[in-house]
Each structure stands twice: as C-alpha cells, then as structure tokens.
N, C-alpha and C positions, 0 to 999 in steps of 0.2 A: 342548153340555157334555161329553157322554160323547166327542166326537170330540177335544176338547182333553186330556181325561183319557189317551186312548188314545196321543196325540201325546207326553204327558209320560212315560207308561210306557216308550214306544220310546226316548225320549232317554235315560232312566235307563239302560235296558239297553245302549245304546251306550256310555255312560259306565263303567258296570261292566266291559264288555268292554275298553275301553281300559285302565282301572285293571289288569285282569288281564293285559293284555299287557304293561304298563310293569312290574307286580311279577314278571312271568316273566322279562323281560329283564333285571332287577336281580340275579335270581339265576343268572345265567351270569357264567361267569368271562370275564376280558378276551379271552382268546383264543378262547372260546366265542362272545362278541359278535363278535368279527372275523369267524370263521368264518360265522356266521349272515348277516350283511349283505354279506360280499364277492361272494357269490352271488346276490345279490337281483336280480330283474330291473327293480326301481325305480332309475333312474339317481341320484335323489337319495341314495338310501341309499349307493350306491357311492361317491358323492362324500363323503359323512359319514365312510365307512370311511377314505378316504385322508386326510380332514382330522383324523382322530382317531388316526393311526398313532402319532404322537410321545406322546400321553398314554398310549397302550398299552404302548408300550415303557418309560415311566417307571414304570408301574404293576407290570411285571413284570422291572425291571431287576436284581433280586438274582438272579434264576433266569436262568442262561446258556442252558439249553436251550430255553425259552421264547423269549428274545430271539431266538435263532437261526430259531425257528419262525416268529416275526413276520416277520423278514426275509425268509423263504422265500416267505410270502405276499404281500410287497410284489412281488416278482418276478411273481407270479401276477396281481396286481392291475395291473401294468405293461401285461399283454397286453390289457386291457378294450379294446372297440370303440369305446367312447364317447370322443371327444377331449377333452371336459370333464372327465371321469373321469382322463385321462392326464395332462391339464394340472394338475389339482389335486394328484396325486400327485408331478409334478416340482417345484411349488412348497414341497412338504414335505421334498424331498431334502435340501436345505442344513441345515435343523433337524435332522433325523434324523442326517446326517453329523456334526454337531457333537456330538450326543448318543453316537454310535458313538466318536468321538474322546475324550470325557470318560470312557468305559467301557472304552477301549482294552484293559485287561488281561483284562475278562471275556470280550470277544468281539472277538478280534483278526482283522484281515483283514475284518472286516464291511464297511466302505466297498468296499474294492477287489473283493471277491467279488460283493456283491449289489447294490450302488448304483451303482458307476460304470459298469458295463455297461448300466444303464438310461439313464443321461445321455447316454452315446455313441450308443446306439440313437436316442434321440429327437431328435438333432442332425439326423438325416435323416428324420424323421417326414414324412408326407405332409400332415399338418395344420399350418396357418401358426401357430396359437396354441399347440400343442405344441413347435413348433421355437423360437418366440421365448421359452418358459418355460425350455426346456433351456438355451438360451444364456445367458439371465440367471442361472440356477442354476450352470452352468458358470463364469461369472466370479466368482460369489460364492465358490464353492469354491476356486477359485485365490487369490483375494484373502485368503481365511482360511488359506491353506496347508494345505488339508486332504487334497490329493491328493499322492501320491508323485511325484518328479519322473520317476522311470521309467515309472509308469503315464500320465503326461501325454505323454511322449514316444513310447511305444509304441502306446497306444491313442486319445488323443485327436488328436494332431496329424495322424496319417494319415487320419482320417476328415475332419478339416476340409480337408485337401489334396484329398482325393477328391471333395469337394462342389463343389470350383472347377473341376472337369473340364470340357472343352467341352461333354459331354454332357448335364451338368446343366442344370435349369430355370434361367430368369433369376432368378427370385426367390432360389431356392436358393443361386446362385453368388454375388449379392450380399450375402445374410446371412452366407454362410460367409466371404467375403474381410472383412466388417466384423469378424466375431468373430476372425479371425486377426489383424488389425491390432492389437485389444485384448489378445489374450493374447500377442502377441510380447514387449511389455515385462515380462510375468511369468514367462516361460520362459528369457529370456535370450539373449544373442548367438549362443552355440553352436547352440542348437536352431533359432533362426531363420534362421541362414544356411544350414544343412542342410536344412531342411524346408520352410520359408516363403519365403525369398528368391527361389528360382527361379520359384515360381508367381506371387509378387507381381508380379515383372518381367513376366511373361508377361501378367497380368491387366491391368498398365497398357497394353498394347497391343492390349486387346480391341476390335476394330473393330466388332463386333456391338452390343454393350451398353454404351451411354455411362453407365449407373448404375454399373457396375462400375468404370469408370475414376473415375468421381466419388467412389467409396469410397475407391480408391487414393489419389486426390489429397488428400482431406480427412485422410487418415491418413500422408500420406508424410513428414511430419516425425518423427513418432514411429518410424515404420520407420527412418529415417536415424538417430535418436538411439540405438536399439537396435544397429544394426550398426555404423554408425561406420566411420571409418578410410578405408582404401583401397577396401573393398568398396561403401562409400557412394558414394565418387566415381565408381569405375569402372562399377558397373552401375545404381546409382539415380539418379544425376544426369541420365545421357543420357535415361531415362524420365521424368525430371522436366521436362527441357526439352520433350518431345513433349506432355506433358500440358499445360504452359503455352501451346502452339499449339494445343490441340485445337479442333475445330471447334464444339463445344458449351460455351456461355459458363458452364454452371454448373461444368464441370470447371476451366476457367481461375479462376473465382471461388474454388473450393476450394483451388488452388495458391496463390493469392494469400494467402488466409486462414492458411496454415501455412508461408508464406515465411521468417518469422523462425526457427522451429524448423529448417528445413532449412538455413539459414545459419550456425546455431550448430554444426550437425553437420559443416561443412565446413570446409576449411582457408582460411587469410586469402588466400592467392593466388586460390584459386578464388572465392572471395566477392567480391574485388575485380575479377577480370578476367573473370568468366562471369556470377555471379548478378547483379551490378549492372546489367549491360545487359539481362539477361533481366527484371529488375523493372521497368525503364524501360519494356519493350515492354507489360507488364501495366498501367502507369499509363495507356498512351496506346491501351488496348484500345477496340475500337469498342463494346463493351457498357458501359453505365453501371454495371451492377452490378459488373462485374469492376474498373472503375476506383474504385469506391467501396470494395471491399474492399482493393484495393491501397494506397489512400491512408491507410486505417486502419492498415494494417500498415506504412507506410513508416517511421514513428519507430521502430517495434520493429526492423525491419531494419538501420536506421542504427546503432542501439545496438549491434549485434553486430560492430561493427567496433572497438569499445572493448576494451580489454584491462587485466590488472593492470599492465603495464609500458608504458602508452602514454604519448604525451607531451600527456597532457590536463590537466597541472597538477595532479594529483592522485595520491595514492598511496592503493591499495586496503587497507584493514586487516582483518586476520584474525586474531582472538583475541590482539589486541595484537603480533603478530609479523609480520614482512615475508614474504609468500608469494614465493618465488622462482620458482614454477612458471608457465609461460608459457602460455596458451590461446589468445590471438588477438594478432597483430601489426597495430599501426595506423600506424605510422611509414613513412615513404617506402619505405626499403630492407628493411623488415621485421625489423629487429634492434632489441632493446630497448636503451635507453640503460643505462650501467652504473648500479648502484644508488648508488653514492657519487659519482655526477655531480652537477652543479648545474644545476637547470632555470632558466635564467635568464629564460625567457618568463613565469614566473608573477610577478604582482603581489599583494602583500599577502597576507593570509590570517588577518586577526584580530590578537589581541594574543598569540598563543602565540610560544614562543621557537623560532628556526629551528635545525634541526640537518641535519647532512649525514648521509644514512642509509647504513649499511652492512650487508652481508648477514646479519651476526649481530646486529645490533641491533633493538629493537621500533621499528616503524613510528611508533607514536604513543606519546610518553612518559606522556601523562596519559590517564586512563581516560576522560574526557569530550572528549578532544580528537580526536574522530573524523574531523575534516576535513581537508583538505589543509594541510601545514605550509609556511610559506614559506620560499624557498630564496635569498632576496636577501640576507640578514644571515648569511652563513655564519661559523662560528669561524675566526679567521686562522690557528690551529694546524693546520688541513687544508687544504692547498692544492687547487684545483680539479684535475680531471683534465687538463684543457686549459687552457693558458696563452694568455690573450687579451689583447692590450695594451689598458691603461686607455682609449685614446681611440678604441679599436674596440669597446667593451664593449657599447655599444648602438646598433651600427651594425646598421639593419635587414635588411642583406644576410644576416646570419649566422643571424636568428632568423625564427621566424613572423611577427611584426610588431613594430613599435616598442613598447615597453612603455609603460603608463599611468604617468605621473609619479606619484612619492609626495606626496601632499598634506600639507604641513607644518601641524599643528593650531594653532600660534602664529600662522600668517599668515591674512589675509583669504581665504576660499574663492575667492571670484569672481575676485581679482585674480591668484591663484597658477594658477588655470585658465587664465585669458587668457594669461598669459605662456607657459605650457606649450605651449599650443595654437598660440600664434604661432611658437614655434620648430619645432613639429612639423608646420607646414602641408603641407610637401612631400608627406608619405606618406599623405594624405587618400584620394585616389581609388583605389577597387577595380579599375576597369577604365577604360582611356582611351577616349577618344569614338570612336577608329577602331574598337576592337574591338567596342563596343556597336552602331555602325553596321552593321558585318558580321553581327553575329548578327541583326539586325533584317532585312537584306537576304536573309539565308538563309531567314528564316521567313515573309517576305511572300508567296511562292507559295501556301503553305498557310493563307492569312489566312482562308479559309472556315471552316475548323475552329474551333470555340469556344475550345478550349483554347489552340490557337496564337494565337488574337486575344488571349486574355488574357496569354499571354506576351509577346507584341508590346507590348501596353499597359506592362506592367511594365519592360520594357527600355526603352521611350520615355520613362517616367517617369524611369527611372535616367540616361537620356542627357542629359535636362533639368537633373537634379540632380548632374551631375557635378562641377560647380564649387561645391556646397554641403555635399559629405559632410564638409568640416572642421567645419562648424556643430554635428556630432553629438556632439561632446565636451562641449558645456556644457549638456547637456540637464537635468543636475541643478542648473544653475542658474536655467533657465527654469521658470517655472510651467506646469502643464499646460494651462492656458486659453489660453496663448499658442502652443501647438503647433498644427499644421496637423491638422485632422479628416480621419482615414482615410477617412470616407464623404463628405467635402466634394467638391465638383465643380470646385473651385479647384486650379491646379497649384501645385506648390512655388515656381516662380518668382514667384507672386502675392504670396508672403510675404516676399519678399527685403527689400523696404523697411523692415518692421518690425524684421525680424532685424538688418538693418544698423545701425539706428538704436539697437537694444538693446546690441549688443555694442560698438558704436562703433569704435574703430580696431582692435580686434583682428580685424575681418573684412575681408580684403584682396582677396577674390575677389568680382568684380562679375559681373552676369549680363548678358553679351551673347554675340554670336555669335564674337567674336574669341577664339580660344584661346591667344594669344600670351602672357598673363599666366601661364596655368598651365604651358605648356611652358616658360618661362623659369624660373620658380621651383620646379618639381617634378623628380622624379627621371624617368628614361626609361620608356617605355612597358612594356618588360620588366621594370625593377624595381619599377614599380607592380604589374604582375600578380603577380609573386613575393611582394610584401609583403602583398597582400590576400588571395590566394586560399590556401585550406587544402588539406592534403594526408592528411588524417585519412580522410575518405570520399571515394568520387568525387564530382566536382563536380557532375554531372549529377544525383544523387541529392539532393544538399542544395538545388539549385535548385527540384527538383520539391517538396520539403519547404516550401521558402519560399514558394511558389505557392499554398499550401493556404489563405493568408488572403487571397486574391483573391476579390472577391465573385462573380466570374463562376463560380469552382468551386463555390459553393453552389448555383447554378442547373443546372450542367452534371454535377455529380458526387454531392454530398451536402449537404443542409442543415445536418448536423452536422458537418462537415468541419473547422471552425473549432475546434470543443470536441476532436476527435482530434488536431488540432495541439497544442492547449494541453496536453492530456493527456501526451503523449510528449515536450514540451519540454525537461524536465529530463534526460530520458536523452539526448537528442540534444547537449544542453548538455555533459553529462559527457563524451560522446564527443568532441565537439570539442575541449574544454578551454577554460580561460578565455582563452588567447591567441587564440582565434578567436570569442570573443564578438561582435565586430563584425559577424560574418555573421548572428547571430540577434537583433541588438538591435531592428532596426526590426520584425521579426516579433512579438517579444515585447510591444513598445509598441503594436503593431496590435490584438494579440489582448487587451491589457488595456483598450482603449478600445472592444471590441466591446459591440454592443448587446444581444446575447444575454448574459443574466446567468449562465447556465450556463458559458459560456466563461470569464467573469472569476471565477467561483466556482473552477473548476478550477485557474486560476492562483493564486488566493488560498490554496488549500490546498497549494499546492507551491512557493511563493514561497521559503520558508526552505531549502529543498532546493536550490534555483538560487543563492541567497545563499552556501551552502555551497561550491558549486562556484566561484563567481566570486571570492570572497575579499573583504575588507572594502572596498577602494577601489573596485572596480567595483560592489560593492552599494550604496555610499554614492552614487556618480554615477549609476547607472541604475536600481536597484531602489527605491530608498527614495522617490522621487517616486510610482511607481505603488504602493508599499505604501501611502504616505499616501492616495491616491485610493481605495484598498479600504477603508480606514478610514471613509471617508464613504459608501459604497456601500450596497446593500441588506443586510438581515441574512443573508440566504442567502449573501451574498459575505463579509461581515464575520466570520461564523463561521470561515470557513477561516483568515482572519489570526488570529483570536482563539486558537484552537486551537493554533497555532504561534507565538503571540506571543513566548514566550521564546526560542524556537529562533532566531528571527529577530534578536531585538534583542541576544542575546549575541554575535552576530558583527559587530555595529556598534562604531565607536570610542565611546568613553565619552562624549565631548561631544554626538554625534549621538543616542545611545541616551538622554540626559538629556532631551532635548527631548520625548521621548515621555510623560514624566511628567505633563506638562500636559494631556495628550488621553486618559488612561486613563479619565477620568471620563466621555468620552462613550460608553464601552461600557454603562454604566448605563441609557442610552436606547435602547430599541428600538422597531421599527414595531409590534409586538404585545407588550403589557405582561404578557401571560400566557407568553411564551416564558421561562420560568423557566430552563430549562436554559443559556441564553446567560449569566445571571447566575452561575450555579454554575460554568460553564467560566472565567469571569472570575475567581471566587475561586480555582480551582485554580492558574491562571496567575499571579495574583499572589503565591502562595506560592513559586513558582519565580523570580519576578522579583526576590525580596528579596536574592537572593545578588549581583544586578547593580547595586545602588544602595548608597549610603552611609547610614548610620543617621541622619543628618539629612535626606536624600531620603525615606526611609521614614517618618520622623515627620512630614514635611510634607506629603507627597502620597500615599503607600500608606495610612496610618493612617485618614484620613477615608473612604476607599473601604471599607476593612474593616469600620469602624464601621457604615456604611450598610448593607453586607451583613448584618452580624449582625442587623439588624432587618428582614429581607426576610420575607415573609409566608409564604414556601415554606420547610417545615423542612429540607430537602435542601440548599438554598443556606445556611441559617444554619448547619448542621452543618459545612459546609466552611468557612464563614468562621470558625466557632470555632477551627479548627485554623490558620487564618491569623492569628488574633489572636496565638495561642500562639507561631507562628513570629516575629511582630514582636516579641514580648517578648524572643525569644532574640537578634533582630537588635539590639534598644535594648540588651540587656545591657552591652555593652561601654562604653557612655555613661550614667552613672549620673543624670545631670540629665534627659535624655531618658526614661529608664526611669521614674525616679520620677514625671515629668509623665504618662506614659501610663498606670501602674498606678492613678494617682490618677483618672484620667479612666475607667478600666474601673469603679472603684469607685462614681463618681458616677452613671455612667450605666447600669450593670447591677445592680450590688448593691443601690442605693438607687432602682431603677427602680419604678414604680408598676405595672408587668406582670408577673406572676409568670414569664412566659417570660424575661424579661430576668435576672431573679434567678437562675433557673435555668441561664441562659447563663453568667453569672458563675462557678458552681459548675463548668460544663464547663470552662472556660477554666483554673482553678485546677487541676482534676484533670489536664488535658492537660499544662499548664505543669510539673507536678512528674515525670508519667510520662515526658515527652520530654525532660526536663531543660533546660528551657528557660531557667532562671535558678537561681542559687544557692539553697540552703535557707534561708540567712540573709535574703537579699533577700525570698524568699517569706514567711518567718515575720515579718518587719518590717512588709510593705506590704499583703500578702494575706491573711495568716491571720487576724488581728482581725476584719476584715470578713466573712471566710468563716464564722466561728463564730457570728456574728450571725445567720446564716439559720436556726439551730435553732429560733428563735421565729417563723418565717415561718408564717402560716397556711395556705398551700397544702401539702398533702402531698407532691405530687411535688417539691417544692423540698426538703423536708426528705428525702425518699428518696434522691435524688442527693448532698446533703451527707452522709448516713449511708454510701453507698457510698464518696463520696471519702475520709472520715476512715478507715474500716475497711480499704478495699483500696489505698490509695494512701498516705496520710501515715503511717499506723502501721505501714507496711511498711519505713518508713526508720528507721534507728537514730536519727537525728538527734531526731526528735520524741519518743522515748521516753526521752531523756537528761534528767537533772535540769538540764543546762546550759542547755537550751532555756527562756526564760523564758515560753514560751506553753504549757509542758506541763500546768500546773494547770489552765488554761482549756480545753486540749484534752480533758483527762480529764472535766471536769466537763459539758463538751458532749456527750461520747460518752455518759455516764451518762444524761443527759437524753434523749436519742435513744433509748436502751435502754427507757425508761419511757414511750415516746410512745404516744399513743392509736391512732395508726395501726399496724396490725399489719405493714404492709410497711417502714414506718420502723424499728419494733421489731426486724424480721427482720434487715434489712441491717446495723443498728447492733450487732447481738449476735453474728452469724456471719460468717464469711468464705467464701462459695461459692467453690469453687476452679474452677469451671467458667465463673464469670460473666465475660465479656469487657467491655471498656469500651465498644466500638462498639454492642454488641447491648443494653446495659443503656441507654445514654444515648439510643439511638434509639428505644426502647421507651417511653420517658417524655416524648418530644418530641413535639409536635404535628404531625400531618403534614397539616394541612387548609392550605388557602390562606389 
C-alpha cells in the first residue's frame, strides 16, 4: 500500500514538472521558443522547429525586424547535420516562399537572399532524401513563379549543369538530368538552348550509364518541344536516332513512348522521310516491350501527319474563323490546297448547306455545325478554281478514289446501291494479285518470325479476297449475322455462294483461279494501285496499324493491342480523311466484333466522332449497322452509345434517324436494375433529341418514355425527367391539339396522383414551364393553373411548400398574373392567402416572403426524396 502511494506521489511530481515546463514554454515569445529548440540535442525538437517556421512567421508578420531574424535562423537550421531535419526544412521552403511573396513590401528580397541559396545548396546534398526534397521544392517554386528569371538563370541552372558533369556520381547525374528536363519547359527556349541543350546532347551519348540515356529518351519530346525549329532537327534528332538503336531495350522503349511529341516538333519532310522509317524499326524491335510501346504510340504518331489544310475532307474550326496558319503538310507535294477550292473527294456531310470557303469567311456559319461542310453542292455563282470537264468530273484518275454515290432517299436503298456498285465494279481491288504475290514472296524467307508470319497470313487472305472487295459496298444492306466472323477459321471464299445468292446478279466476279474476268473488266494494275493507296501517311505505317487487329499480335505484342487500336482509330481516320475510309473499314468492323467488351466500349464512346469525320453517306452505309449492334450489347458498351446518342443521330438522314424512335425504349432495360445512372443519362439525351424530331413523333414516342422516367424510384432520374417534360411542353406548344392532350395527361397522372411525389412533380413541371418559358402564359393559365391551385388543400406539407414557392417566386414575378385581365387572379390571391395562414410554418414562410437567395434547383431538390 505504501509502495503504491509512493508511486502515485512520484507520478504527481512528474506531472507537475511537465506542467511547469509547458507553462514556461508558453511564456516565451515565438522567437524565444525558436531559439530554445533550434539548438536542442533532440532531433525531434529540431524537426518540430522546421515544421513550425511558417506559424512563427505568421505570428510575427507585422514586425519586419523579427521576420528577418527568423529567416536568419532558417539559414542556421539549414546547416543541421541530421538529414531528416534538413529534409523537413526543405518541405517548408515553398510555403515560406509564398508567405514572403505575400508580404513582399515588408520583407523585400527575402526569398532570393535567404531561401534560394538553401534550395540550390541542397540540390547537391549528399543525402538522397534531401536531394529529392529539394528537387520537388524547386519545381514547385518554378510552377508558382516565385523565383526571378535572373536568379534561375544565374544560380539554379549552372548548378544543375555541374551536377551532370562526368565526375558526378551516377545517381546524382541521373537525378540532375531528370530535373533539367522538367525545368526546361519552365525557363523557356533561350535559356534551354544556351545552358541545357549542349549537356543534354552529351548525356544522350553517355556510354557508361544507361539510366541517364533512359532519362534523356523519356523526356526527349519535351526537350524538342522547348527547342523546336532547326536546333531540334540539327542537334537533337541525330541523338534521337542513336537512342532508338540503343543496346538497352528500356531506352528504346522510352523513345517509342515519346515518339509522338518528337514528331510534333519536327517538320513534315523529316516526319515523312526519316521518322516514319525509324518508327518501323521500333515496331519490329526484338524486345516485346519495345514493340508494345511502339504499337501503343502508332496511332498517335499517325495523327501528327494531319494538319489544318490537309486533304482529309474536313476543315478545322477555330473560334468560327478559318485559320490560315499551316503547322503540318499532309498532301503529296506538301502544299495546302487553296482555301476557296472545291474538295470533290468529299461525300456528304449531313444536312448543312455547302459553301465555298474563302480566306476572310468563317469556316462554319452555324455555331453547332462544327463538322465538315460538304463541298459537292457549291453555289453556281462561284466557279471552281480549276475547270474540269463534266465527263471527267468523277474520273478516279484525278482524285483519291471514286466517290461514294449519293443515295436518293426516294428510291429503294438496296436497288440504288446495287446499281451504283455494278457501275463502279472496276475500281474495287486495292492491289492486284501480282503485287500481293510479290509481297508474300519477299516475306517468306522470314516466315519464322511470328510478326512476319502474321503479315503473310493477312496478305494471303487479301490475295484470296481480291475478287471479293467489290462486295464491301453493300455492307449496310447485309445483316451483321450474315458477315464472316473475324475469329472463324473459315476463309472468305467459303462465304461466296451465300453472298452470290443474296446479291443476285449484282455480283459478277466468281471465285476461281482464272483472273481473266478481272483483267478484262478492271483498270490496269497501276491505275488500281493509284486509286486504292493513300498518300497522307507512309503506307508502311498504315499497314502496321491495320495489323494491330491480327490475333497473333495479341500473343506476340500485347493482349490490349486491339483496345489501343480502337482508341486511336478516330484520330487515324481524321488524318486519312473520308476519301480513304476504305483503308480502315475492315479494321473497324473487326474491332466492332472483338470478343473483348473493352474494345467495343472504346468504339462505342467514339462512334459519333467517327461519324462526324465520315459524313452522312458513309455513316449510314458503314457505321449504322455497327451502331445498331452496340445498342444490343452489354451495358458497359451501351453507355458509350447512350452518352453520345444525340451527337450521332443528328448526323444521320431524317429517315434513318426516325427509325431509332422505336428502339429508344430499349434503354429502359438494363442488365442491373440498380444502374440508375443509365436512366439518368437517357433522360438527359432525350432532352437533346427533342430538336431532331417533329412534334408528332415527340408526342408518340418520346412522351411515354418521359412519363415513365418521371416515376423512377431514384430522385436524380425524376428531377432530370421533370425538365424533360417541360421541354416536351415547349416542343408541343406549336401544335395546340397535341399540347392540350399532353397537358391533360399531366393533370390526370400527376396532379391527381395517389402518391404525394406525383403531385409534387406536377408543381415542379409548372414551375419549370413558367421559368423556362415553355408555353405561353395564356395556355398555362387555361390548362395548368386551375389544377395547380387545387394543391393548396393537399394533405402533404411538402407539396404545399413547393406550391407556395411556385406561386410566390415564379407566378407573381410575372405582371400577367397581377393584372385584372387574368381571369385566375382572384383564385390565385385566395390561394396565396390560404397558404399564408397554413398550419405548417414552412408553407407559411414561403407564401409570405420571397427569399432572394433561394434557387429553384436547391429548393426543389431539398424537398424531393433521395431514396430508391
């Protein structure tokens, strides 16, 4: 017992001593506490000093002399022998620098005199943690523009260059080169060329440390972007070629990953003549990891061949004005076509009016017409630049390829396509059989290589299908089930009898070994090659891109290679242009039927962009069947189509677009009934789709969907649907009979609903209809106001609260409802008086006053149930 009492007394004495210590510490000034702990032998105390420097500065910010004293003690703390203390101090430097910047009038030159020397000194610290922390702090200071440009050039850059000297350690040299590459974009071109570029070129050839070369390769694109112009091509590109042939695969992989940025900083001639062949070497690299990185960057590299004045069938729109500046050339001779010329290779382009663009005219006359404008229906008042005889207008010798015929909507689609395809039979093959056989013979000596074997298989299949290419044009007429499965082991020739029976007399080419029919009815081999090959990008690059769908690539390169191909396909299609869509069509169809849902999902999210590139005719023929298959796919794929449903449908012809009215209800059915975001997205898309259809179609097809969504069990879906209903009212306001019918249905289903949420929804719709001016006040007063006023006697307070808000904040803001001309004025005033004397205090409040800060969305959502 006595021992326990003694222990309690000792504990009490320790507690009293600790309290005395704390009380003494609180009696010290901020500067006194700083002096007390900065010289402590306890490492933890010194760390706490570094961590509390910013608080100390804020406490004495009004006294300039004491602030300077704290900054002087920071310099003393920077000499601490413990690395953790120095690292903790460096973490606080950016925050202290921001404080000094904000209080610059009282403590001028504080950062450059006291803090910057510490950062520069720590860049060469022996401790790795301190160096890393100082590098991170330096980047933050540069990003926040807390350093003077002169200080960076005179103090920081020389130190970084010295750290990359040959006598520096390997780790320091690698870290310094990495920080140089990150600092270069921040300091600009002049400083980079004078101070960093010579050492960067030297480090690219460092034979001893591959880590340094790898860092240089990984940041090569950024360095080219900073330097640019002749310096990049004369000094950097030769080093880049060396790095691409480095004996370490990690260096070559880094080159493949940054290839697109290097290409963007190069001239079109260098890109076409040198970089393309260099990229081919990376694609055929012995290392699988290099090939994988190269194929992932292939689509991005191809996209750098596009430019604002390329023959891609599109004009790039910049703030609704034509941009005459040329950044890349993609035509064969490197010259942009005149801006007022007619691109006869374009087919279609939606329902927009075609115009000839001049240098001083907007590229797109309409704000929402950001897609390419058709050039086929030019005004007769403006003659084309080059006169072409009418009989030679569609000669395939003059243009990229024979244009797809314009489909007359009044004719039967199948008959029209068959006639056109029969007329254009000679221009079908891309390469003649002789050229394909030569390619196969050249590759056969290297058949042991899996990649070469895959190419031989593709060429062999193309050789067999030489006489069947003409059948590609009727893909829009064929059901997807009738097409050959890309994963099937059957050859295209095995499907010939069925195809011949389906097309009847329109298919004249039979599958046998005799080529006499083809040679008699088709153009010469040279003309065939010219009509099918494109000249936008090097053909070898395009062939490698098309091979990404080969199943052998997934085994030898990357299991995700098909998804990378699908991701970059819109960019490649934009680069090639719609006139070269035939080069990508088979690849796109193969990706659309890929077994991996991620590949199909990627295509579904971008199909509207591809439709914008191709125009209405090619979209109807080639994309609509794939779009239809996506509609019946998994929810993970369907959501990509749904999110851009309006963007895709607005590009279709009116007759084709109307067919989808019957399929919109399928979006209400999902694999998972709890996937409410799917239905919410459907409601948002339906709001946009209203402008694409007539009032009768909206009443017959979209109205039932909107009413169904209004009864959804998730409040977010219902709220979006209420806005949809108000927009439907706006759409039907032009037809009085449809409007009266719809308003009567709203009164019956919502105002007289047995559920209080339905009656509340009616008040929402009325409020939105007035605020958004969806219908005239006379129509509202006649059809919606009388049933709305009946809600004043509703037994649920939430309904009466929203009614009070609607009357006070919306209706009474309009002069129309205050005038004696309105027959409902008396009933409106009586209802408002009744609500002002309501037993519920919230109803009474909103009926009596008009809160100026109250917003419709906030109030409405606050009274709406958010449960399932």
